[in-house]
C-alpha positions as CSV (number, residue, x, y, z in Angstrom):
1,M,116.7,106.7,27.2
2,G,120.1,105.2,26.9
3,S,121.8,106.8,29.9
4,T,121.9,103.9,32.4
5,T,123.9,100.8,33.0
6,V,122.7,97.4,34.0
7,D,123.0,98.4,37.6
8,G,120.9,101.5,37.1
9,A,123.7,104.0,37.2
10,D,122.9,107.3,35.4
11,I,126.0,108.1,33.3
12,R,124.7,111.4,31.8
13,L,126.7,113.8,34.0
14,P,129.9,111.8,34.1
15,A,129.9,111.3,30.3
16,I,129.1,115.0,29.7
17,V,131.9,116.1,32.0
18,L,134.3,113.7,30.2
19,G,133.1,115.1,26.9
20,V,133.8,118.7,28.0
21,G,137.3,117.7,29.0
22,L,138.0,115.8,25.8
23,G,136.5,118.6,23.7
24,G,138.8,121.0,25.5
25,F,141.8,118.9,24.7
26,V,140.9,118.7,21.0
27,D,140.6,122.5,21.0
28,G,143.8,123.1,22.9
29,I,145.9,120.5,21.0
30,V,144.6,121.1,17.5
31,L,143.8,124.8,17.4
32,H,146.4,126.1,20.0
33,Q,149.4,123.8,19.4
34,V,149.2,122.0,16.1
35,L,147.6,124.7,13.8
36,Q,148.6,127.6,16.1
37,W,145.5,129.5,15.0
38,H,145.1,131.1,18.4
39,H,146.2,131.0,22.1
40,M,144.1,131.8,25.2
41,L,145.1,135.5,25.1
42,S,145.9,136.0,21.4
43,S,143.3,138.7,20.8
44,T,143.9,140.7,24.0
45,G,144.6,144.4,23.3
46,S,141.5,144.4,21.1
47,D,139.3,142.3,23.4
48,N,136.0,143.4,25.0
49,V,137.3,143.6,28.6
50,G,140.5,145.7,28.3
51,I,143.2,143.1,29.0
52,R,146.6,144.4,27.9
53,A,147.9,142.9,24.6
54,Y,150.0,139.7,24.7
55,P,151.0,139.4,21.0
56,V,152.1,135.9,20.1
57,D,154.9,137.2,17.8
58,T,156.9,138.5,20.9
59,V,158.7,136.3,23.4
60,P,156.9,137.8,26.5
61,G,153.5,137.6,24.7
62,L,154.1,134.0,23.7
63,Q,155.2,133.2,27.2
64,M,152.0,134.6,28.7
65,N,149.9,132.9,26.1
66,T,151.7,129.5,26.7
67,L,151.1,129.9,30.4
68,W,147.4,130.5,29.9
69,D,147.2,127.6,27.4
70,G,148.8,125.4,30.0
71,L,146.2,126.5,32.7
72,F,143.5,125.8,30.1
73,H,144.9,122.3,29.7
74,V,144.9,121.8,33.5
75,V,141.2,122.6,33.6
76,T,140.5,120.2,30.7
77,W,142.6,117.5,32.4
78,V,140.7,117.9,35.6
79,A,137.4,117.6,33.7
80,V,138.6,114.3,32.1
81,L,139.7,113.0,35.5
82,T,136.4,114.1,37.1
83,G,134.3,112.5,34.4
84,L,136.3,109.2,34.7
85,A,136.1,109.2,38.5
86,L,132.3,109.8,38.4
87,L,131.9,107.0,35.8
88,Y,134.0,104.7,38.0
89,S,132.0,105.5,41.1
90,R,128.6,105.1,39.4
91,V,129.3,102.0,37.3
92,T,130.0,99.0,39.5
93,R,129.4,96.2,37.0
94,S,130.3,95.6,33.4
95,R,132.8,98.5,33.3
96,G,134.4,97.0,30.2
97,R,131.2,97.2,28.2
98,L,130.7,100.8,29.2
99,W,133.4,101.9,26.7
100,R,131.5,100.3,23.8
101,S,128.2,102.0,24.9
102,G,126.4,104.4,22.6
103,A,125.1,106.1,25.7
104,L,128.5,106.9,26.9
105,W,129.8,108.3,23.6
106,G,126.6,110.1,22.8
107,W,126.6,112.0,26.1
108,A,130.4,112.6,25.6
109,L,129.6,114.2,22.3
110,V,127.0,116.4,24.0
111,G,129.7,117.4,26.5
112,W,132.1,118.3,23.7
113,G,129.4,120.3,21.9
114,L,128.6,122.1,25.2
115,F,132.3,122.9,25.6
116,N,132.3,124.5,22.1
117,L,129.2,126.5,22.7
118,V,130.2,127.9,26.1
119,E,133.8,128.5,25.2
120,G,132.8,130.0,21.9
121,I,130.2,132.3,23.4
122,V,132.3,133.4,26.4
123,D,135.9,133.6,25.0
124,H,135.2,134.5,21.3
125,H,132.1,136.7,21.5
126,L,131.6,138.1,25.0
127,L,135.2,138.5,26.2
128,G,136.9,138.5,22.8
129,I,140.2,137.3,24.2
130,H,140.8,135.0,21.3
131,H,139.1,133.9,18.1
132,V,139.2,130.5,16.3
133,H,141.2,131.9,13.5
134,G,142.0,135.6,13.6
135,G,142.0,137.8,10.6
136,P,139.4,139.2,8.1
137,H,137.0,136.2,8.5
138,Q,137.4,135.6,12.2
139,T,133.6,136.1,12.8
140,A,132.8,133.4,10.3
141,W,135.3,131.0,12.0
142,D,133.8,131.8,15.4
143,V,130.3,131.2,14.2
144,G,131.4,128.0,12.5
145,F,132.8,126.9,15.9
146,L,129.4,127.5,17.5
147,L,127.7,125.6,14.7
148,L,130.0,122.7,15.2
149,G,129.2,122.7,18.9
150,A,125.4,122.7,18.1
151,A,125.9,119.8,15.7
152,L,127.9,117.8,18.2
153,V,125.1,118.3,20.8
154,A,122.5,117.2,18.3
155,L,124.6,114.2,17.1
156,G,125.4,113.2,20.7
157,W,121.7,113.4,21.7
158,A,120.7,111.2,18.7
159,V,123.4,108.6,19.5
160,Q,122.5,108.3,23.2
161,R,118.7,108.2,22.3
162,R,119.4,105.1,20.2
163,A,121.5,103.4,22.8
164,T,120.2,100.7,25.1
165,A,121.4,99.9,28.6
166,V,125.1,99.5,28.7
167,D,125.0,95.8,29.4
168,T,122.1,93.4,28.8
169,C,124.0,90.4,30.0
170,A,123.7,90.7,33.7
171,G,126.3,88.6,35.6
172,R,129.0,88.9,33.0
173,R,131.9,91.3,33.6
């Protein structure tokens, strides 16, 4: 399986953690900020856990949603830093070649897909604190988000399976 480097380091966990963080950034930047389809608490008031409403069309509601979006970004930033730190600690040779590795990016896609699946199941379906795109078709958008997550896991798995060891030229850096 394409999950090791020339020095035998297993990069699965670091790459998955990196992918979780990067997937979270894509969600937060694209869906929360650029498209403004939802924020962390944009469906409260009608959620499944009884959190009071923080409507995004009021200043106090938008302030609370922006705070929680920021905390979400802190968590994704920590995931990215953790993934990078784990990669750095495990890969001692040929670090430059690591970034061109199908194993790294395959496992990172698995992490992104896992982010979508966990976040989608927990926040969209179980808690109901926000939905991908609220409105009459919000369930379809939420299911599409889960399907995208499953596709990313499958694609990442296929990419990393085809990869070879990160570096086959031992001794070169």
